[in-house]
ZALO-956962 format. One line per field, with one value per atom (N, C-alpha, C, O): residue in three letters; atom name; x negated, y negated, z. Coordinates in steps of 0.05 Angstrom, whole numbers, plus 5000, padded with zeros to 4 digits. Example, Ala and Ser with C-alpha at 12.3 -4.5 7.8 and 13.67 -1.06 7.14 Angstrom:
REM residues 2
vextor	[ALA, ALA, ALA, ALA, SER, SER, SER, SER]
paba	[N, CA, C, O, N, CA, C, O]
east	[4736, 4754, 4736, 4715, 4743, 4727, 4742, 4732]
north	[5114, 5090, 5066, 5066, 5045, 5021, 4999, 4977]
up	[5156, 5156, 5156, 5169, 5142, 5143, 5157, 5161]
REM end
This chain:
REM residues 104
vextor	[MET, MET, MET, MET, GLY, GLY, GLY, GLY, GLY, GLY, GLY, GLY, PRO, PRO, PRO, PRO, THR, THR, THR, THR, ARG, ARG, ARG, ARG, PRO, PRO, PRO, PRO, ARG, ARG, ARG, ARG, GLY, GLY, GLY, GLY, HIS, HIS, HIS, HIS, VAL, VAL, VAL, VAL, VAL, VAL, VAL, VAL, PRO, PRO, PRO, PRO, THR, THR, THR, THR, PRO, PRO, PRO, PRO, LEU, LEU, LEU, LEU, VAL, VAL, VAL, VAL, GLY, GLY, GLY, GLY, LEU, LEU, LEU, LEU, ALA, ALA, ALA, ALA, VAL, VAL, VAL, VAL, LEU, LEU, LEU, LEU, PHE, PHE, PHE, PHE, VAL, VAL, VAL, VAL, ALA, ALA, ALA, ALA, CYS, CYS, CYS, CYS, LEU, LEU, LEU, LEU, SER, SER, SER, SER, THR, THR, THR, THR, ALA, ALA, ALA, ALA, LEU, LEU, LEU, LEU, PRO, PRO, PRO, PRO, TYR, TYR, TYR, TYR, ALA, ALA, ALA, ALA, ALA, ALA, ALA, ALA, ALA, ALA, ALA, ALA, ARG, ARG, ARG, ARG, ARG, ARG, ARG, ARG, SER, SER, SER, SER, GLY, GLY, GLY, GLY, PRO, PRO, PRO, PRO, VAL, VAL, VAL, VAL, ALA, ALA, ALA, ALA, ARG, ARG, ARG, ARG, VAL, VAL, VAL, VAL, GLY, GLY, GLY, GLY, LEU, LEU, LEU, LEU, PHE, PHE, PHE, PHE, HIS, HIS, HIS, HIS, VAL, VAL, VAL, VAL, GLY, GLY, GLY, GLY, LEU, LEU, LEU, LEU, ASP, ASP, ASP, ASP, HIS, HIS, HIS, HIS, ASP, ASP, ASP, ASP, PRO, PRO, PRO, PRO, PRO, PRO, PRO, PRO, GLY, GLY, GLY, GLY, LEU, LEU, LEU, LEU, GLY, GLY, GLY, GLY, PRO, PRO, PRO, PRO, LEU, LEU, LEU, LEU, ARG, ARG, ARG, ARG, GLU, GLU, GLU, GLU, SER, SER, SER, SER, LEU, LEU, LEU, LEU, LYS, LYS, LYS, LYS, ARG, ARG, ARG, ARG, LEU, LEU, LEU, LEU, GLY, GLY, GLY, GLY, TYR, TYR, TYR, TYR, GLU, GLU, GLU, GLU, GLU, GLU, GLU, GLU, GLY, GLY, GLY, GLY, SER, SER, SER, SER, THR, THR, THR, THR, ILE, ILE, ILE, ILE, GLN, GLN, GLN, GLN, LEU, LEU, LEU, LEU, ASP, ASP, ASP, ASP, TYR, TYR, TYR, TYR, ARG, ARG, ARG, ARG, ASN, ASN, ASN, ASN, GLN, GLN, GLN, GLN, ALA, ALA, ALA, ALA, ASP, ASP, ASP, ASP, GLU, GLU, GLU, GLU, SER, SER, SER, SER, ALA, ALA, ALA, ALA, ALA, ALA, ALA, ALA, ARG, ARG, ARG, ARG, LYS, LYS, LYS, LYS, THR, THR, THR, THR, ALA, ALA, ALA, ALA, ARG, ARG, ARG, ARG, ALA, ALA, ALA, ALA, PHE, PHE, PHE, PHE, VAL, VAL, VAL, VAL, GLU, GLU, GLU, GLU, GLY, GLY, GLY, GLY, ARG, ARG, ARG, ARG, VAL, VAL, VAL, VAL, ASP, ASP, ASP, ASP, VAL, VAL, VAL, VAL]
paba	[N, CA, C, O, N, CA, C, O, N, CA, C, O, N, CA, C, O, N, CA, C, O, N, CA, C, O, N, CA, C, O, N, CA, C, O, N, CA, C, O, N, CA, C, O, N, CA, C, O, N, CA, C, O, N, CA, C, O, N, CA, C, O, N, CA, C, O, N, CA, C, O, N, CA, C, O, N, CA, C, O, N, CA, C, O, N, CA, C, O, N, CA, C, O, N, CA, C, O, N, CA, C, O, N, CA, C, O, N, CA, C, O, N, CA, C, O, N, CA, C, O, N, CA, C, O, N, CA, C, O, N, CA, C, O, N, CA, C, O, N, CA, C, O, N, CA, C, O, N, CA, C, O, N, CA, C, O, N, CA, C, O, N, CA, C, O, N, CA, C, O, N, CA, C, O, N, CA, C, O, N, CA, C, O, N, CA, C, O, N, CA, C, O, N, CA, C, O, N, CA, C, O, N, CA, C, O, N, CA, C, O, N, CA, C, O, N, CA, C, O, N, CA, C, O, N, CA, C, O, N, CA, C, O, N, CA, C, O, N, CA, C, O, N, CA, C, O, N, CA, C, O, N, CA, C, O, N, CA, C, O, N, CA, C, O, N, CA, C, O, N, CA, C, O, N, CA, C, O, N, CA, C, O, N, CA, C, O, N, CA, C, O, N, CA, C, O, N, CA, C, O, N, CA, C, O, N, CA, C, O, N, CA, C, O, N, CA, C, O, N, CA, C, O, N, CA, C, O, N, CA, C, O, N, CA, C, O, N, CA, C, O, N, CA, C, O, N, CA, C, O, N, CA, C, O, N, CA, C, O, N, CA, C, O, N, CA, C, O, N, CA, C, O, N, CA, C, O, N, CA, C, O, N, CA, C, O, N, CA, C, O, N, CA, C, O, N, CA, C, O, N, CA, C, O, N, CA, C, O, N, CA, C, O, N, CA, C, O, N, CA, C, O, N, CA, C, O, N, CA, C, O, N, CA, C, O, N, CA, C, O, N, CA, C, O, N, CA, C, O, N, CA, C, O, N, CA, C, O, N, CA, C, O, N, CA, C, O]
east	[8578, 8555, 8559, 8541, 8581, 8592, 8612, 8619, 8623, 8625, 8656, 8665, 8668, 8695, 8714, 8719, 8726, 8747, 8770, 8773, 8788, 8818, 8830, 8824, 8853, 8870, 8886, 8895, 8891, 8903, 8941, 8954, 8951, 8980, 9000, 8990, 9025, 9054, 9050, 9056, 9044, 9043, 9078, 9088, 9094, 9119, 9118, 9104, 9128, 9128, 9132, 9133, 9134, 9145, 9169, 9180, 9189, 9211, 9230, 9250, 9217, 9235, 9233, 9255, 9215, 9212, 9240, 9261, 9233, 9256, 9297, 9319, 9287, 9315, 9327, 9351, 9305, 9315, 9321, 9343, 9305, 9317, 9340, 9347, 9352, 9380, 9401, 9422, 9391, 9409, 9424, 9448, 9398, 9395, 9418, 9441, 9410, 9423, 9457, 9473, 9455, 9492, 9497, 9520, 9489, 9496, 9509, 9531, 9491, 9498, 9520, 9528, 9531, 9550, 9573, 9594, 9575, 9595, 9611, 9635, 9590, 9594, 9617, 9639, 9618, 9627, 9658, 9669, 9668, 9701, 9705, 9721, 9686, 9694, 9695, 9718, 9679, 9695, 9723, 9738, 9728, 9753, 9774, 9797, 9767, 9781, 9783, 9798, 9767, 9762, 9786, 9784, 9813, 9836, 9843, 9849, 9843, 9836, 9814, 9806, 9807, 9790, 9763, 9756, 9748, 9723, 9694, 9683, 9689, 9666, 9644, 9629, 9643, 9623, 9605, 9611, 9577, 9549, 9533, 9531, 9522, 9507, 9476, 9471, 9463, 9440, 9423, 9434, 9393, 9378, 9351, 9350, 9325, 9296, 9289, 9299, 9271, 9245, 9231, 9212, 9227, 9208, 9220, 9234, 9214, 9218, 9206, 9213, 9184, 9168, 9172, 9160, 9190, 9203, 9223, 9226, 9235, 9259, 9246, 9232, 9254, 9241, 9240, 9263, 9224, 9217, 9238, 9241, 9258, 9284, 9301, 9310, 9310, 9340, 9334, 9343, 9324, 9327, 9345, 9364, 9330, 9333, 9352, 9363, 9360, 9389, 9415, 9435, 9413, 9423, 9437, 9457, 9413, 9412, 9426, 9450, 9420, 9429, 9457, 9472, 9470, 9498, 9519, 9542, 9504, 9508, 9520, 9542, 9504, 9497, 9518, 9523, 9527, 9536, 9576, 9592, 9578, 9606, 9605, 9614, 9596, 9597, 9591, 9573, 9609, 9608, 9602, 9623, 9579, 9586, 9602, 9603, 9618, 9643, 9665, 9687, 9665, 9697, 9692, 9703, 9683, 9686, 9663, 9671, 9638, 9625, 9616, 9616, 9609, 9594, 9568, 9567, 9547, 9525, 9521, 9514, 9530, 9512, 9485, 9476, 9471, 9442, 9423, 9426, 9404, 9390, 9370, 9365, 9351, 9332, 9318, 9320, 9314, 9312, 9284, 9264, 9283, 9245, 9233, 9210, 9251, 9232, 9257, 9280, 9244, 9269, 9286, 9310, 9282, 9308, 9329, 9354, 9313, 9347, 9359, 9382, 9335, 9347, 9369, 9386, 9364, 9382, 9407, 9426, 9414, 9430, 9447, 9471, 9431, 9449, 9453, 9473, 9443, 9461, 9482, 9502, 9489, 9508, 9531, 9551, 9518, 9547, 9556, 9580, 9541, 9556, 9574, 9594, 9559, 9579, 9609, 9631, 9601, 9630, 9647, 9671, 9627, 9645, 9658, 9672, 9656, 9661, 9654, 9672, 9626, 9626, 9628, 9625, 9634, 9632, 9599, 9593, 9588, 9559, 9543, 9519]
north	[7446, 7471, 7495, 7511, 7504, 7530, 7549, 7572, 7529, 7527, 7516, 7494, 7530, 7515, 7514, 7534, 7483, 7494, 7484, 7471, 7499, 7499, 7474, 7463, 7463, 7444, 7455, 7478, 7426, 7429, 7430, 7409, 7450, 7451, 7448, 7438, 7453, 7450, 7483, 7497, 7494, 7522, 7526, 7510, 7551, 7551, 7574, 7594, 7575, 7597, 7620, 7617, 7644, 7672, 7670, 7664, 7675, 7665, 7654, 7663, 7629, 7609, 7618, 7613, 7630, 7638, 7654, 7652, 7674, 7698, 7691, 7701, 7670, 7653, 7641, 7641, 7630, 7621, 7634, 7632, 7664, 7684, 7699, 7718, 7696, 7701, 7690, 7701, 7657, 7644, 7646, 7648, 7644, 7652, 7678, 7675, 7698, 7716, 7713, 7719, 7699, 7697, 7670, 7672, 7658, 7640, 7650, 7643, 7666, 7687, 7707, 7716, 7715, 7723, 7706, 7710, 7686, 7677, 7655, 7647, 7648, 7619, 7633, 7623, 7655, 7668, 7661, 7640, 7679, 7666, 7639, 7627, 7629, 7599, 7593, 7586, 7594, 7592, 7595, 7581, 7614, 7623, 7612, 7618, 7596, 7571, 7540, 7521, 7545, 7516, 7494, 7471, 7508, 7494, 7477, 7453, 7487, 7486, 7470, 7449, 7472, 7463, 7467, 7487, 7446, 7439, 7460, 7451, 7481, 7502, 7485, 7470, 7487, 7466, 7490, 7511, 7483, 7493, 7479, 7454, 7491, 7483, 7475, 7494, 7465, 7471, 7459, 7444, 7462, 7442, 7457, 7482, 7437, 7443, 7434, 7416, 7447, 7436, 7420, 7431, 7390, 7371, 7354, 7357, 7329, 7299, 7284, 7262, 7300, 7282, 7289, 7278, 7307, 7310, 7331, 7347, 7334, 7354, 7373, 7372, 7397, 7424, 7426, 7424, 7429, 7434, 7446, 7442, 7464, 7480, 7466, 7467, 7446, 7423, 7421, 7440, 7408, 7404, 7424, 7422, 7438, 7465, 7476, 7492, 7477, 7491, 7480, 7493, 7446, 7433, 7421, 7407, 7435, 7437, 7461, 7457, 7479, 7508, 7509, 7520, 7499, 7500, 7483, 7489, 7457, 7447, 7461, 7454, 7478, 7487, 7513, 7525, 7517, 7546, 7534, 7546, 7512, 7486, 7472, 7450, 7478, 7465, 7431, 7418, 7424, 7397, 7375, 7366, 7365, 7357, 7339, 7320, 7338, 7323, 7336, 7331, 7348, 7360, 7389, 7393, 7411, 7426, 7441, 7462, 7428, 7440, 7425, 7402, 7424, 7398, 7409, 7432, 7396, 7407, 7387, 7363, 7405, 7387, 7393, 7415, 7371, 7381, 7354, 7330, 7372, 7359, 7363, 7382, 7335, 7349, 7350, 7330, 7360, 7370, 7363, 7362, 7359, 7352, 7374, 7374, 7397, 7423, 7444, 7438, 7470, 7499, 7490, 7491, 7484, 7472, 7453, 7455, 7436, 7418, 7442, 7443, 7455, 7469, 7491, 7500, 7502, 7523, 7511, 7528, 7484, 7464, 7455, 7451, 7454, 7449, 7480, 7480, 7503, 7525, 7526, 7531, 7521, 7532, 7513, 7522, 7485, 7460, 7476, 7482, 7485, 7497, 7526, 7533, 7539, 7555, 7543, 7547, 7522, 7520, 7499, 7493, 7488, 7471, 7487, 7475, 7512, 7535, 7528, 7523, 7527, 7522, 7549, 7572, 7540, 7575, 7584, 7606, 7573, 7583, 7564, 7566]
up	[6828, 6829, 6830, 6824, 6837, 6842, 6825, 6831, 6794, 6781, 6765, 6772, 6746, 6741, 6765, 6778, 6771, 6791, 6771, 6750, 6792, 6788, 6795, 6816, 6776, 6779, 6798, 6801, 6816, 6837, 6832, 6833, 6828, 6823, 6844, 6864, 6847, 6854, 6863, 6844, 6882, 6892, 6902, 6917, 6889, 6896, 6923, 6917, 6945, 6966, 6946, 6922, 6962, 6948, 6950, 6928, 6974, 6976, 6960, 6949, 6963, 6939, 6913, 6902, 6895, 6868, 6876, 6864, 6901, 6903, 6904, 6898, 6914, 6914, 6892, 6888, 6876, 6837, 6830, 6819, 6831, 6812, 6821, 6806, 6838, 6860, 6849, 6843, 6844, 6842, 6808, 6802, 6791, 6760, 6759, 6750, 6767, 6774, 6769, 6752, 6796, 6809, 6780, 6773, 6771, 6760, 6734, 6725, 6721, 6699, 6700, 6679, 6724, 6731, 6738, 6725, 6760, 6754, 6737, 6738, 6723, 6702, 6686, 6691, 6666, 6643, 6670, 6667, 6690, 6709, 6705, 6692, 6720, 6717, 6686, 6678, 6669, 6637, 6631, 6617, 6640, 6634, 6646, 6640, 6665, 6686, 6667, 6668, 6655, 6642, 6647, 6657, 6637, 6636, 6664, 6661, 6689, 6709, 6736, 6726, 6754, 6770, 6756, 6743, 6761, 6744, 6766, 6786, 6757, 6769, 6784, 6771, 6809, 6826, 6832, 6842, 6822, 6826, 6849, 6847, 6869, 6894, 6885, 6871, 6885, 6874, 6894, 6909, 6900, 6914, 6917, 6917, 6919, 6920, 6944, 6958, 6947, 6971, 6965, 6952, 6969, 6961, 6951, 6931, 6967, 6955, 6931, 6924, 6916, 6908, 6873, 6854, 6872, 6840, 6836, 6855, 6816, 6804, 6792, 6772, 6811, 6796, 6762, 6753, 6747, 6719, 6705, 6681, 6720, 6713, 6705, 6682, 6725, 6719, 6696, 6684, 6682, 6651, 6631, 6616, 6639, 6616, 6633, 6619, 6654, 6656, 6649, 6643, 6650, 6643, 6619, 6615, 6601, 6560, 6571, 6574, 6576, 6566, 6575, 6559, 6599, 6603, 6586, 6582, 6576, 6559, 6528, 6519, 6517, 6499, 6494, 6474, 6524, 6529, 6537, 6550, 6526, 6527, 6551, 6549, 6572, 6589, 6591, 6581, 6603, 6607, 6631, 6640, 6644, 6674, 6677, 6661, 6697, 6702, 6688, 6698, 6673, 6664, 6668, 6690, 6660, 6653, 6682, 6692, 6691, 6710, 6734, 6726, 6757, 6772, 6777, 6784, 6776, 6798, 6810, 6807, 6831, 6865, 6866, 6873, 6859, 6860, 6886, 6888, 6901, 6923, 6936, 6951, 6930, 6941, 6980, 6993, 6985, 7007, 7017, 7002, 7048, 7055, 7068, 7075, 7071, 7082, 7088, 7091, 7089, 7084, 7112, 7108, 7133, 7158, 7135, 7133, 7123, 7122, 7091, 7082, 7082, 7054, 7062, 7046, 7096, 7099, 7108, 7108, 7118, 7131, 7099, 7096, 7086, 7057, 7046, 7031, 7047, 7040, 7054, 7040, 7083, 7104, 7080, 7069, 7080, 7074, 7049, 7049, 7025, 7000, 7005, 6993, 7025, 7034, 7046, 7036, 7075, 7076, 7064, 7065, 7052, 7024, 7005, 6990, 7003, 6981, 6952, 6936, 6946, 6922, 6903, 6911, 6876, 6857, 6862, 6872, 6859, 6854, 6874, 6876]
REM end
């Protein structure tokens, strides 16, 4: 009666969008340095997503882009990806990544 309804979608909180932008900026800056070390240790990248119901839509394209750039999961890069139940769990995971000294 009141007009067209909008489909319900997944709304991403603004702080998470900012975090994603910051992550991409860091990744694009740090990976060339990691690429220079390809003969050495594998570059470790820590990723997490708040939400247990799905993987973020950008995860597949990220993997494809890294592959096009010459990174091979397991041999030249390691993606440590974790789904988190809530923001508290995400903060704990971020601390664990820092303590574990991931490259990005």
